[in-house]
C-alpha positions as CSV (number, residue, x, y, z in Angstrom):
1,M,39.7,70.8,25.0
2,T,42.1,69.6,27.7
3,N,45.1,67.5,27.1
4,A,44.3,64.7,29.5
5,L,44.8,62.3,26.7
6,F,47.0,59.6,28.3
7,D,45.9,59.5,31.9
8,M,45.8,55.7,32.0
9,P,42.5,54.4,33.3
10,P,42.3,51.9,36.1
11,E,41.1,48.3,35.3
12,P,37.4,48.8,34.5
13,K,34.9,47.5,37.0
14,P,31.3,46.6,36.1
15,M,29.0,49.7,36.2
16,V,25.8,49.5,38.3
17,A,22.4,49.3,36.7
18,P,20.3,51.0,39.4
19,A,16.7,50.0,39.6
20,P,13.7,52.3,40.1
21,M,11.9,52.3,43.5
22,E,10.4,48.9,43.3
23,P,10.6,45.8,45.6
24,V,14.2,44.7,46.1
25,I,15.0,41.5,44.2
26,E,17.4,39.2,46.0
27,G,19.9,37.1,44.1
28,P,23.4,36.7,42.8
29,A,24.8,39.6,40.8
30,V,26.2,39.2,37.2
31,A,28.2,41.4,34.9
32,I,26.5,42.0,31.5
33,Y,27.5,43.9,28.4
34,P,24.5,45.6,26.9
35,L,24.9,45.6,23.2
36,V,24.9,49.4,22.7
37,P,27.6,50.5,20.2
38,A,28.8,53.6,22.2
39,R,32.0,54.1,24.0
40,S,30.1,55.0,27.2
41,F,29.1,51.3,27.3
42,D,32.8,50.2,27.2
43,Q,32.4,48.1,30.4
44,P,29.9,45.6,31.8
45,F,26.9,46.6,33.9
46,T,25.9,44.8,37.1
47,Y,22.5,43.2,37.3
48,V,20.8,40.9,39.7
49,V,19.6,37.4,38.7
50,P,15.9,36.9,39.7
51,P,15.0,33.6,41.4
52,E,13.5,32.1,38.3
53,L,16.8,32.4,36.4
54,V,19.2,31.4,39.1
55,G,21.5,28.6,37.8
56,Q,20.5,29.2,34.2
57,L,23.1,31.8,33.2
58,E,26.6,31.2,32.0
59,V,29.3,33.3,30.5
60,G,28.0,34.2,27.0
61,T,24.3,33.7,27.7
62,I,22.2,36.1,25.6
63,V,19.8,38.0,27.9
64,E,17.3,40.9,27.8
65,V,18.1,43.7,30.2
66,T,16.9,47.3,30.7
67,V,19.2,50.3,30.1
68,G,17.4,53.4,31.3
69,R,13.9,52.6,30.2
70,A,14.9,50.7,27.0
71,A,15.0,47.0,26.6
72,R,18.4,45.8,25.2
73,V,20.1,42.6,24.3
74,G,23.1,41.8,26.5
75,V,25.8,39.2,26.9
76,V,26.8,37.8,30.2
77,Q,30.4,38.7,30.9
78,S,30.9,37.0,34.3
79,L,29.0,35.4,37.1
80,D,28.8,35.9,40.8
81,V,30.3,39.4,40.8
82,E,30.4,41.5,43.9
83,A,27.2,43.6,44.2
84,P,27.8,47.2,45.3
85,E,26.4,48.0,48.8
86,G,23.3,50.2,49.1
87,V,22.3,50.1,45.4
88,R,19.2,48.6,44.0
89,L,20.2,46.5,41.0
90,K,17.9,46.0,38.0
91,P,17.1,42.4,37.3
92,V,17.8,40.4,34.2
93,V,14.5,40.3,32.4
94,R,14.8,37.0,30.5
95,I,17.1,34.7,28.6
96,V,16.8,35.3,24.9
97,D,16.1,32.2,22.8
98,Q,19.5,32.3,21.1
99,P,22.6,30.0,21.3
100,P,24.9,31.5,23.9
101,V,28.2,33.1,22.8
102,L,31.1,30.7,23.4
103,P,33.0,32.0,26.6
104,S,36.2,31.8,24.6
105,L,34.7,34.2,22.0
106,V,33.6,36.7,24.8
107,R,37.2,36.8,26.0
108,L,38.4,37.1,22.4
109,A,36.2,40.1,21.8
110,E,37.5,41.7,25.0
111,W,41.1,41.1,23.7
112,V,40.2,42.7,20.3
113,A,38.9,45.8,22.1
114,D,42.1,46.0,24.2
115,Q,44.4,45.5,21.2
116,Y,42.6,47.7,18.7
117,G,41.2,50.4,21.0
118,C,37.5,50.0,20.1
119,A,34.6,49.8,22.6
120,R,34.0,46.3,24.0
121,T,30.4,46.3,22.8
122,V,31.6,47.0,19.3
123,A,34.0,44.1,19.5
124,L,31.2,41.9,20.9
125,A,29.1,42.6,17.9
126,L,31.7,40.5,16.0
127,V,30.9,37.3,17.9
128,V,27.2,37.5,18.8
129,G,26.0,36.9,15.3
130,P,24.5,39.2,12.7
131,R,20.9,39.0,13.9
132,L,21.7,40.2,17.4
133,A,24.4,42.7,16.4
134,A,22.0,44.4,14.0
135,Q,19.1,44.9,16.4
136,A,18.5,47.2,19.3
137,R,15.8,45.4,21.3
138,A,15.7,41.8,22.5
139,S,12.0,41.7,22.0
140,A,12.5,41.8,18.3
141,V,14.2,38.4,18.3
142,P,11.9,35.9,16.7
143,T,11.9,32.3,18.0
144,R,11.1,30.6,14.7
145,R,12.5,31.9,11.4
146,R,11.8,31.4,7.8
147,Q,14.2,31.4,4.9
148,L,13.9,31.0,1.1
149,A,14.2,27.4,0.2
150,V,14.3,25.3,-3.0
151,R,13.6,21.8,-4.2
152,R,13.4,19.9,-7.4
153,L,9.9,18.8,-8.5
154,V,10.7,16.3,-11.2
155,D,13.0,13.3,-11.4
156,D,13.2,13.2,-15.2
157,L,14.6,16.3,-16.9
158,G,14.4,14.7,-20.4
159,G,11.1,16.4,-21.3
160,F,12.5,19.9,-20.8
161,D,14.3,22.1,-23.4
162,L,17.4,22.9,-21.5
163,T,20.9,24.0,-22.3
164,K,23.8,21.8,-21.1
165,R,24.5,24.3,-18.3
166,Q,20.8,24.4,-17.2
167,R,20.6,20.6,-17.2
168,T,23.7,20.4,-15.0
169,I,22.4,22.9,-12.5
170,A,18.9,21.4,-12.3
171,A,20.3,17.9,-11.7
172,Q,22.1,19.2,-8.7
173,V,19.0,20.5,-6.9
174,P,17.8,18.0,-4.2
175,V,14.2,16.8,-4.1
176,D,14.0,17.8,-0.4
177,W,13.7,21.4,0.8
178,V,17.2,23.0,1.3
179,S,18.4,26.5,1.9
180,L,18.4,28.5,-1.4
181,A,21.4,30.5,-0.3
182,A,23.4,27.4,0.7
183,L,22.6,25.7,-2.5
184,L,23.6,28.7,-4.6
185,T,27.1,28.5,-3.0
186,A,27.3,24.8,-3.2
187,I,26.7,24.5,-7.0
188,G,28.0,27.9,-8.0
189,T,25.0,29.4,-9.7
190,T,22.7,32.4,-9.3
191,R,19.2,33.0,-8.0
192,P,17.9,34.2,-11.5
193,T,19.1,31.0,-13.0
194,L,17.2,28.9,-10.6
195,G,14.2,31.3,-11.0
196,K,14.1,30.5,-14.7
197,L,14.1,26.7,-13.9
198,A,11.3,27.3,-11.4
199,E,9.2,29.2,-14.0
200,A,9.6,26.2,-16.3
201,G,8.1,23.9,-13.6
202,M,11.2,22.0,-12.6
203,L,11.9,23.7,-9.2
204,A,9.9,25.2,-6.4
205,I,11.1,28.2,-4.5
206,E,9.3,29.5,-1.4
207,E,9.8,30.5,2.2
208,R,10.0,27.6,4.7
209,F,10.8,27.4,8.4
210,L,14.4,26.6,9.2
211,D,13.6,23.4,11.0
212,E,11.9,22.1,7.9
213,L,15.1,22.4,5.8
214,E,17.5,19.6,5.1
215,P,21.3,20.2,5.1
216,I,22.9,20.3,1.7
217,P,23.0,16.6,0.8
218,D,25.8,14.2,0.2
219,A,28.0,15.9,-2.4
220,D,28.7,12.7,-4.4
221,D,26.4,13.7,-7.2
222,I,27.5,17.3,-7.2
223,V,31.2,16.2,-7.4
224,A,30.4,13.8,-10.3
225,I,28.7,16.4,-12.3
226,A,31.2,19.1,-11.4
227,E,34.0,16.9,-12.6
228,A,32.4,16.7,-16.0
229,S,31.4,20.3,-16.4
230,I,34.0,22.2,-14.4
231,V,36.8,20.0,-13.1
232,G,37.8,19.0,-16.6
233,Q,38.3,22.6,-17.5
234,G,40.6,23.2,-14.5
235,S,38.5,25.1,-12.0
236,E,38.9,22.4,-9.4
237,R,40.1,18.9,-8.9
238,S,38.6,15.8,-7.3
239,L,40.3,14.0,-4.5
240,V,43.9,13.2,-5.3
241,E,46.7,11.2,-3.7
242,L,49.1,13.4,-1.9
243,T,52.7,13.6,-3.0
244,A,55.4,12.9,-0.5
245,A,56.0,16.6,-0.1
246,Q,52.4,17.3,0.5
247,Q,52.1,14.4,3.0
248,H,55.1,15.8,4.9
249,A,53.5,19.2,4.9
250,V,50.3,17.8,6.4
251,D,52.2,16.0,9.2
252,Q,54.0,19.3,10.1
253,C,50.8,21.5,9.9
254,A,48.6,19.0,11.8
255,G,51.2,18.7,14.6
256,D,51.9,15.0,13.9
257,A,55.6,15.4,13.1
258,P,58.2,15.3,15.9
259,G,58.6,18.7,17.5
260,S,55.6,20.2,15.8
261,A,53.0,19.8,18.6
262,D,54.2,22.5,20.9
263,D,54.0,25.4,18.5
264,P,50.5,26.0,17.0
265,A,51.6,28.0,14.0
266,S,53.0,26.8,10.7
267,L,53.8,28.9,7.6
268,L,53.1,26.8,4.5
269,V,55.1,28.4,1.7
270,G,54.2,26.7,-1.6
271,I,54.9,27.9,-5.1
272,T,51.7,28.7,-7.0
273,G,50.1,25.4,-8.2
274,S,52.0,23.3,-5.6
275,G,48.8,21.9,-4.1
276,K,48.5,23.9,-0.8
277,T,44.7,23.4,-0.9
278,E,45.1,19.6,-0.8
279,V,47.3,20.1,2.3
280,Y,44.5,22.2,3.9
281,L,41.9,19.7,3.1
282,E,43.8,16.7,4.5
283,T,44.8,18.7,7.6
284,I,41.1,19.7,8.2
285,A,40.1,16.0,7.7
286,R,42.4,15.0,10.5
287,S,40.9,17.6,12.8
288,L,37.4,16.4,12.0
289,D,38.5,12.8,12.7
290,Q,39.5,14.0,16.2
291,G,36.1,15.5,16.7
292,R,37.2,19.1,16.3
293,G,36.1,21.8,13.9
294,A,37.9,24.0,11.4
295,I,37.9,27.6,10.1
296,V,39.3,28.5,6.7
297,L,39.9,32.1,5.9
298,V,40.1,33.1,2.3
299,P,40.4,36.7,0.8
300,E,37.0,38.0,-0.2
301,I,37.9,38.4,-3.9
302,A,39.3,34.8,-3.9
303,L,36.2,33.3,-2.3
304,T,34.7,32.2,-5.6
305,P,32.2,29.3,-6.1
306,Q,35.0,27.2,-7.4
307,T,36.9,27.7,-4.2
308,A,33.9,26.9,-2.1
309,R,33.1,23.7,-4.0
310,R,36.5,22.3,-3.1
311,F,35.5,22.2,0.5
312,L,31.9,21.4,0.0
313,A,32.8,18.4,-2.1
314,R,35.4,17.1,0.4
315,F,33.2,17.5,3.5
316,P,29.6,17.2,2.2
317,G,26.9,18.4,4.5
318,N,29.5,19.7,7.0
319,V,30.5,23.1,5.5
320,E,29.2,26.6,5.9
321,V,30.4,29.1,3.4
322,L,30.2,32.8,4.4
323,H,30.6,35.7,2.0
324,S,29.7,39.3,1.5
325,A,26.9,38.6,-1.0
326,M,24.7,36.9,1.7
327,T,21.7,38.7,3.0
328,K,21.4,39.5,6.7
329,A,18.9,36.7,7.0
330,E,21.2,34.2,5.3
331,R,24.1,35.3,7.5
332,A,22.0,34.8,10.6
333,T,20.9,31.4,9.5
334,A,24.5,30.3,8.8
335,H,25.6,31.6,12.2
336,E,23.0,29.6,14.0
337,R,23.8,26.5,12.0
338,I,27.4,26.8,13.0
339,A,26.5,27.5,16.6
340,R,24.5,24.3,17.0
341,G,27.2,22.2,15.4
342,A,25.5,21.4,12.1
343,A,28.5,22.7,10.2
344,R,32.0,21.8,11.6
345,V,33.9,23.5,8.8
346,V,33.5,27.2,8.1
347,V,34.9,28.9,5.0
348,G,34.8,32.6,4.7
349,P,36.6,36.0,4.6
350,R,38.2,37.7,7.6
351,S,35.0,37.9,9.7
352,A,34.8,34.1,9.7
353,I,37.5,34.0,12.4
354,F,34.7,34.8,14.9
355,A,32.5,31.9,13.8
356,P,31.1,30.0,16.8
357,V,32.9,26.7,16.0
358,R,33.0,24.6,19.1
359,D,36.1,22.5,19.9
360,L,38.1,24.3,17.3
361,G,41.0,22.2,16.0
362,I,42.5,24.1,13.2
363,I,42.5,27.5,11.6
364,V,43.7,27.9,8.0
365,I,44.5,31.3,6.5
366,D,44.9,31.0,2.7
367,E,46.8,33.7,0.8
368,E,47.9,35.0,4.2
369,H,49.7,37.9,2.5
370,D,46.5,39.5,1.4
371,G,45.7,42.9,2.7
372,S,42.0,42.3,3.0
373,Y,42.6,40.4,6.3
374,K,42.9,43.8,7.9
375,Q,39.6,45.5,8.4
376,D,39.6,49.2,7.4
377,S,36.6,50.2,9.5
378,E,36.0,50.0,13.2
379,P,36.9,47.6,14.8
380,R,40.1,47.7,12.7
381,Y,41.3,44.2,13.6
382,D,43.8,42.0,11.7
383,A,42.3,38.6,11.3
384,R,45.8,37.0,11.2
385,R,46.7,38.3,14.6
386,V,43.2,37.4,15.9
387,A,43.6,33.9,14.5
388,F,46.8,33.4,16.3
389,R,45.2,34.6,19.6
390,R,42.2,32.3,19.1
391,A,44.4,29.3,18.2
392,L,46.5,29.8,21.4
393,S,43.5,30.2,23.7
394,E,41.6,27.2,22.3
395,G,44.5,24.8,21.7
396,A,44.0,24.8,17.9
397,R,46.5,24.6,15.1
398,L,47.1,27.6,12.8
399,V,48.3,27.2,9.2
400,L,49.2,30.4,7.2
401,G,49.6,29.6,3.6
402,S,51.0,31.6,0.7
403,A,53.3,31.6,-2.3
404,T,54.5,35.0,-1.3
405,P,54.2,35.3,2.5
406,R,54.4,38.6,4.4
407,P,57.8,39.6,5.9
408,E,56.0,39.6,9.3
409,S,54.9,36.0,8.9
410,W,58.3,34.8,7.5
411,H,60.1,36.4,10.5
412,G,57.5,35.7,13.2
413,V,56.5,32.1,12.5
414,Q,59.2,29.6,13.5
415,R,58.1,26.6,11.5
416,H,58.3,27.0,7.7
417,V,56.8,24.2,5.6
418,L,57.9,24.3,1.9
419,L,56.3,23.0,-1.2
420,T,58.6,23.6,-4.2
421,E,57.1,21.5,-7.0
422,R,53.9,21.4,-9.0
423,P,52.2,18.0,-9.1
424,G,51.1,16.9,-12.5
425,G,53.9,18.2,-14.6
426,G,53.4,22.0,-14.4
427,R,56.3,24.3,-14.0
428,L,56.9,27.9,-13.1
429,A,56.9,30.0,-16.2
430,P,59.9,32.1,-17.1
431,L,59.4,35.8,-16.5
432,E,60.3,38.3,-19.2
433,I,60.8,42.0,-18.7
434,V,59.4,44.4,-21.4
435,D,61.1,47.8,-21.1
436,L,58.3,50.3,-21.8
437,R,60.8,53.1,-22.5
438,E,61.5,51.3,-25.7
439,H,57.7,50.9,-26.5
440,E,56.3,54.2,-25.2
441,D,54.3,54.8,-28.3
442,E,52.7,51.4,-28.1
443,Y,51.5,51.7,-24.5
444,P,49.5,50.0,-23.0
445,L,50.0,47.0,-25.3
446,S,53.6,46.8,-26.6
447,V,54.2,44.9,-29.8
448,V,56.0,42.1,-28.1
449,V,53.0,41.6,-25.8
450,R,50.6,41.6,-28.7
451,D,52.7,39.1,-30.6
452,A,52.8,36.8,-27.5
453,L,49.0,37.0,-27.1
454,E,48.5,36.2,-30.8
455,A,50.8,33.2,-30.6
456,T,49.1,31.9,-27.4
457,L,45.6,32.2,-28.9
458,Q,46.8,30.5,-32.2
459,R,48.0,27.5,-30.2
460,G,44.5,27.3,-28.7
461,R,45.5,28.4,-25.3
462,K,44.4,31.2,-22.9
463,A,46.0,34.3,-21.4
464,I,45.4,36.4,-18.3
465,V,46.2,40.2,-18.5
466,L,46.5,42.2,-15.3
467,H,46.1,45.9,-15.1
468,N,45.5,47.1,-11.6
469,R,43.4,50.1,-12.3
470,R,39.7,50.3,-12.8
471,G,37.8,52.4,-15.3
472,Y,38.4,53.4,-18.9
473,A,41.0,56.2,-18.3
474,V,42.6,57.5,-15.2
475,A,42.0,61.2,-15.8
476,L,40.5,63.8,-18.1
477,H,43.0,66.6,-19.0
478,C,42.8,69.8,-21.0
479,R,45.6,70.1,-23.6
480,E,45.2,73.9,-23.8
481,C,45.3,75.0,-20.1
482,A,46.4,71.8,-18.4
483,H,43.3,71.7,-16.3
484,T,42.6,68.2,-14.8
485,F,39.1,67.3,-13.8
486,R,39.0,66.7,-10.1
487,C,36.4,65.6,-7.6
488,P,34.7,68.7,-6.0
489,R,34.6,66.8,-2.6
490,C,38.0,65.1,-2.7
491,D,41.6,65.9,-3.6
492,V,41.7,63.4,-6.4
493,S,41.3,63.2,-10.1
494,L,38.0,61.8,-11.5
495,V,38.2,58.5,-13.3
496,I,36.5,57.9,-16.6
497,H,34.2,55.0,-16.8
498,G,32.4,53.6,-19.8
499,R,33.7,52.3,-23.2
500,I,31.3,54.3,-25.4
501,A,32.6,57.9,-25.5
502,R,29.2,59.6,-25.5
503,R,28.0,57.7,-22.5
504,Q,31.2,58.0,-20.4
505,R,31.0,59.3,-16.8
506,L,33.5,60.9,-14.5
507,T,33.5,59.1,-11.2
508,C,35.3,59.5,-7.8
509,H,36.4,56.2,-6.3
510,H,36.5,57.7,-2.8
511,C,33.2,59.5,-2.3
512,G,31.1,58.3,-5.3
513,H,30.7,61.6,-7.0
514,D,29.5,61.1,-10.6
515,E,29.1,63.5,-13.5
516,Q,29.0,63.3,-17.3
517,V,32.2,63.8,-19.3
518,P,31.9,67.4,-20.7
519,E,32.7,68.3,-24.3
520,R,34.7,71.5,-23.2
521,C,37.1,72.4,-20.5
522,P,35.3,74.5,-17.8
523,E,38.3,76.7,-17.4
524,C,39.2,77.8,-21.0
525,R,36.3,76.3,-23.0
526,S,38.7,74.3,-25.2
527,V,37.4,71.1,-26.8
528,E,40.9,69.7,-26.6
529,V,40.2,67.4,-23.6
530,A,42.2,64.2,-23.5
531,R,41.7,60.9,-21.8
532,M,44.9,60.2,-19.9
533,G,46.1,56.7,-18.9
534,A,44.4,53.4,-19.4
535,G,42.1,51.4,-17.1
536,S,40.9,47.8,-17.3
537,E,37.9,48.8,-19.5
538,Q,40.2,50.3,-22.1
539,I,42.5,47.3,-22.1
540,E,39.4,45.1,-22.6
541,K,38.3,47.2,-25.6
542,L,41.8,47.2,-27.1
543,L,42.0,43.4,-26.9
544,E,38.6,42.9,-28.4
545,E,39.6,45.2,-31.3
546,R,42.9,43.4,-31.8
547,F,41.9,39.7,-31.4
548,P,38.9,37.8,-32.8
549,H,38.6,35.8,-29.6
550,Q,36.5,36.1,-26.4
551,V,37.7,38.6,-23.9
552,F,36.4,38.5,-20.3
553,R,36.9,41.3,-17.7
554,L,37.1,40.7,-14.0
555,D,37.2,43.8,-11.8
556,A,35.0,45.5,-9.2
557,D,32.9,47.1,-11.9
558,S,32.1,43.9,-13.7
559,V,31.1,41.9,-10.6
560,K,28.5,44.2,-9.0
561,T,25.7,41.6,-9.3
562,R,25.5,38.6,-7.0
563,G,27.2,35.5,-8.5
564,A,29.0,37.5,-11.2
565,V,32.5,36.4,-10.2
566,G,31.6,32.8,-10.5
567,E,29.8,33.3,-13.8
568,I,32.8,35.1,-15.3
569,L,35.3,32.5,-14.2
570,D,33.1,29.6,-15.3
571,A,32.6,31.2,-18.7
572,F,36.4,31.8,-19.1
573,A,37.0,28.1,-18.0
574,A,34.5,26.8,-20.5
575,A,35.6,29.0,-23.4
576,G,38.1,28.1,-26.1
577,P,41.2,30.3,-26.8
578,S,40.4,33.5,-24.8
579,I,41.7,36.3,-22.6
580,L,40.8,37.3,-19.1
581,V,41.7,40.9,-18.3
582,G,41.2,42.7,-15.0
583,T,42.6,44.1,-11.8
584,Q,44.3,42.1,-9.0
585,M,41.2,39.8,-8.9
586,V,42.6,37.9,-11.8
587,A,45.7,36.9,-9.9
588,K,43.9,35.4,-6.9
589,G,44.4,31.6,-6.8
590,H,42.6,30.6,-10.0
591,D,43.5,27.3,-11.5
592,F,43.1,27.0,-15.3
593,P,45.3,24.4,-16.9
594,D,45.0,25.9,-20.4
595,V,46.4,29.3,-19.4
596,E,49.7,29.7,-21.1
597,L,50.5,33.4,-20.9
598,A,50.3,36.0,-18.1
599,V,50.9,39.7,-18.7
600,V,51.3,42.6,-16.3
601,I,50.5,45.8,-18.2
602,D,52.3,48.2,-15.9
603,A,54.3,46.9,-12.9
604,D,55.3,50.4,-11.9
605,M,51.8,51.3,-10.6
606,A,52.3,49.3,-7.4
607,L,55.6,51.1,-6.7
608,N,54.4,54.7,-7.1
609,I,52.7,54.7,-3.7
610,P,54.3,56.4,-0.6
611,D,54.1,53.2,1.6
612,F,56.9,51.0,2.9
613,R,54.9,48.0,1.8
614,A,54.9,49.0,-1.9
615,E,57.7,46.7,-3.0
616,E,56.2,43.8,-1.0
617,R,52.8,44.3,-2.8
618,A,54.5,44.7,-6.2
619,F,56.5,41.5,-5.7
620,S,53.4,39.6,-4.5
621,I,51.0,40.6,-7.3
622,V,53.6,39.9,-10.0
623,S,54.5,36.5,-8.5
624,Q,50.9,35.6,-7.9
625,L,49.9,36.4,-11.5
626,A,53.0,34.5,-12.8
627,G,51.6,31.5,-11.0
628,R,48.5,31.4,-13.2
629,A,50.5,30.4,-16.3
630,G,51.8,26.9,-17.1
631,R,50.0,25.1,-14.3
632,S,49.7,21.8,-16.3
633,A,51.7,19.7,-18.7
634,M,49.7,20.9,-21.7
635,T,50.9,24.5,-21.2
636,A,54.2,24.0,-19.5
637,E,56.3,24.0,-22.7
638,H,55.2,27.4,-24.0
639,A,54.3,29.1,-20.7
640,R,55.4,32.7,-20.4
641,V,55.0,35.7,-18.0
642,M,55.6,39.2,-19.4
643,V,56.0,42.2,-17.2
644,Q,55.9,45.7,-18.7
645,T,57.9,48.3,-16.7
646,R,59.8,51.6,-17.1
647,D,62.3,50.5,-14.5
648,P,63.5,47.0,-15.5
649,S,66.4,47.1,-13.1
650,H,64.3,47.4,-10.0
651,A,65.4,45.0,-7.4
652,F,62.0,43.3,-6.8
653,L,61.8,42.3,-10.5
654,G,65.1,40.6,-10.2
655,F,63.7,38.4,-7.4
656,A,60.5,37.9,-9.2
657,R,62.3,36.8,-12.4
658,T,64.2,34.0,-10.5
659,H,61.2,33.2,-8.2
660,D,63.5,33.9,-5.3
661,I,61.0,34.4,-2.4
662,A,63.6,33.9,0.4
663,G,66.0,36.3,-1.2
664,F,63.3,39.0,-1.6
665,L,62.1,38.6,2.0
666,A,65.7,38.7,3.4
667,R,66.3,42.0,1.6
668,E,62.9,43.4,2.7
669,L,63.5,42.4,6.4
670,E,67.0,44.0,6.3
671,Q,65.6,47.3,5.1
672,R,62.7,47.3,7.6
673,A,65.0,46.5,10.5
674,Q,66.9,49.8,9.8
675,F,63.8,51.9,10.4
676,G,61.9,49.8,13.0
677,F,59.1,48.9,10.6
678,P,57.1,45.7,11.1
679,P,58.0,43.1,12.2
680,F,60.7,45.0,14.1
681,G,58.2,47.3,15.7
682,R,54.5,48.1,15.4
683,L,52.7,51.1,13.9
684,V,49.7,52.9,15.3
685,R,48.0,55.4,13.0
686,V,45.5,58.0,14.2
687,V,43.5,59.9,11.5
688,V,41.6,63.1,12.4
689,S,39.0,64.5,10.0
690,S,36.8,67.6,10.1
691,R,35.0,69.9,7.7
692,L,37.1,72.7,9.3
693,E,40.9,72.7,8.7
694,S,41.4,74.5,12.0
695,S,39.5,71.9,14.0
696,R,41.4,69.1,12.3
697,D,44.8,70.7,13.2
698,Q,43.8,71.4,16.8
699,W,42.7,67.9,17.6
700,A,45.5,66.3,15.7
701,Q,48.0,68.4,17.6
702,V,46.4,67.4,20.9
703,I,46.8,63.7,20.0
704,A,50.4,64.1,18.8
705,D,51.3,66.0,22.1
706,G,49.6,63.3,24.1
707,M,51.5,60.6,22.3
708,R,54.8,62.3,23.0
709,T,53.9,62.7,26.6
710,L,53.1,59.0,26.9
711,D,56.6,58.3,25.6
712,V,55.9,54.9,24.0
713,G,57.9,55.3,20.8
714,R,58.7,57.6,17.9
715,V,55.9,60.0,17.0
716,L,55.5,61.4,13.5
717,G,53.1,64.2,12.7
718,P,50.6,65.5,12.6
719,A,50.8,65.6,8.8
720,P,48.0,66.6,6.4
721,L,46.3,64.0,4.2
722,M,44.3,64.5,1.1
723,R,40.7,65.7,1.6
724,I,38.0,63.0,1.2
725,N,34.3,63.7,1.0
726,E,34.6,67.3,2.0
727,R,36.5,66.4,5.2
728,D,40.1,67.7,5.8
729,R,42.3,65.0,7.3
730,A,45.5,64.7,9.1
731,Q,47.4,61.8,10.6
732,V,49.7,61.0,13.6
733,I,51.8,57.9,13.4
734,V,53.5,56.2,16.3
735,S,56.3,53.6,15.8
736,T,56.3,51.6,19.0
737,H,56.9,48.3,20.8
738,R,53.9,49.0,23.1
739,A,51.0,49.2,20.8
740,A,48.5,47.9,23.4
741,E,49.4,50.8,25.7
742,V,48.8,53.3,22.9
743,A,45.5,51.6,22.0
744,A,44.4,51.7,25.7
745,A,45.2,55.4,26.1
746,M,43.5,56.3,22.8
747,R,40.4,54.3,23.8
748,A,40.2,56.2,27.1
749,F,40.6,59.5,25.2
750,L,38.0,58.7,22.6
751,G,35.5,57.7,25.2
752,S,36.0,60.9,27.3
753,S,35.9,63.1,24.3
754,E,33.0,61.4,22.4
755,A,30.3,64.0,23.3
756,V,32.5,67.0,22.5
757,R,33.7,65.6,19.2
758,R,30.1,64.9,18.1
759,K,29.2,68.5,18.8
760,V,32.1,69.9,16.7
761,D,31.9,67.2,14.0
762,V,35.4,65.9,14.5
763,R,36.1,62.2,13.7
764,I,39.1,60.2,15.0
765,A,40.0,56.8,13.6
766,L,42.4,54.6,15.5
767,D,44.3,52.0,13.4
768,V,46.7,49.6,15.0
769,D,49.0,47.9,12.5
770,P,47.7,49.9,9.5
771,Q,47.9,48.5,6.0
772,S,47.7,51.8,4.3
773,M,49.1,55.3,5.0
774,L,46.9,57.2,2.5
């Protein structure tokens, strides 16, 4: 291994695609990215345009080309490039019958590659659409596609024996063929539910050609039914008249206020329940009135059917909702619908920032503080930074909204738009601190929390309980020899899952290792094995044993099936006095007017992490959960937030108690400035992993030495990390103001060392602006 890590490469030029000894084809030369996800394809190749295709290509056109002897899909990067002398160029084979990639998205993908150090072809996979990104050969692209569709067969549902919920769903299914996937999102139900209605003869479900499908129809009927079955329970609201504060916010965010047109970004800081979504909707409506489109980014775990219905109802027939539960075919269909302009509003998680919306007028990032906007696998882009770049390049507005904005956004966005009141009579609930040191024997449910829950339920109201730890218990521990059951492949304790003792399993949340809970300790054979700590499953069980009311659990383990999130939230909304318990998913933007009490079981969990963002995340999750209580006049009088902690004097709790967002951010920024942490500098993290500790150390040291030679900032490491999935890991961190230079140098090194690293099984992950240091 040579340490030529940071020899900065020259500006890349298109590589030549030489042709075999065949007749020379005359024509203009073009630069094309073959979609091959390898670092050796990190720059465009030069091809010749045959006579029959002259004048038909543009930047972003999808074409078939040959690489070696293989047919590949490619994207035109530029036209009329200079052809190298004395070289036979391969011709472009054909134009693939797919909508071209917007030229602005081709440039955006190149920017992503430059900023985050990934191969350009990997970045291009973000913008070409799921169908092309997933395939290796252009010849596999069909020209006419099918999709599962549904329609209602009967007009009168009176002759069927249906529950109220089934009747509501059946009435919302159109009589014309529509996309099954789109309808599931629009009305917030599941495929098995529609399947039962089809078995009863009310619906038909079958594959149809895409051009035979109608768009989801006018949402008037959907809204009317939803208002009766869901809106009245608080999951969403119909159109409302904006308050003066909301109207002012719309003017600022839409660029209609004096001085707001020159700067595209606005930070909408609104307390929970202040009506930020109404501001989003009206701002988007103005963009549509101007003939321009919109992208709305929502954290994946907050992208519930209730959230989607707000946009579907406001902009009927003009919305495409993207989410992780979609099949590849559904994703491809949605992408093509957006590309041809059938949907002008796109709602989705971070990847939706690359949606092919033409004439983009506005980008909204809801809950902009959420860590899920940063991708943790290659390409490790931050959707917030990408959104700012796209807004600048396409002349669009950017609205970042949150009740607890990131310090980076608070510091970096110049225009702050504030919403400080809740429409409709709700108020921010007072926050009470419960000192767990005085209730240690009662953990995890102190007597004061139990009493508060009982009083809330007796008043006919609801409660939300947050415990940000999955499973039943966090570890299995031997009382005799102190042995802790650990994952054989990772340096972590195994987590106990399952509420019934004889069926419980030990599971690793990192590699997926799973085994049965043993009756004896494998070290000393003692039967004194204890379940340590509590997870959300155990909290659920304790609540069910304590209270004769319905208890719902919302965490990653309870929502593994498609549509489960919506079903749980709908059930909680429709229930009487009840409790919703779960991980951070329960704090994500839900609007239930009859929730009176919010409880944090253990606020210290978020702080016990070696990460400079720990306090920011703790403040955010406590404040977000607090916002679930007292959101309407019916619960405002008795609304309470209770936070259990062993450190009641911690500074972040003082700010949370007084709802002092500005004060917390000022303190956080002051501390970060002392160490050059974001936003006063940027971090670049490089993680090296290998099955051999010696190989890990060798490669990590090469990278650290190269970083220091480059002299772009302070270099920390290499430092060892915990072993994951039988791979030893180490990290190098650079604190810098020249992150793009570091990314470019690392990209060159990763490309030149790819073959060697593959042989010795060394993996290197580059993460610019990392969200985690673990």
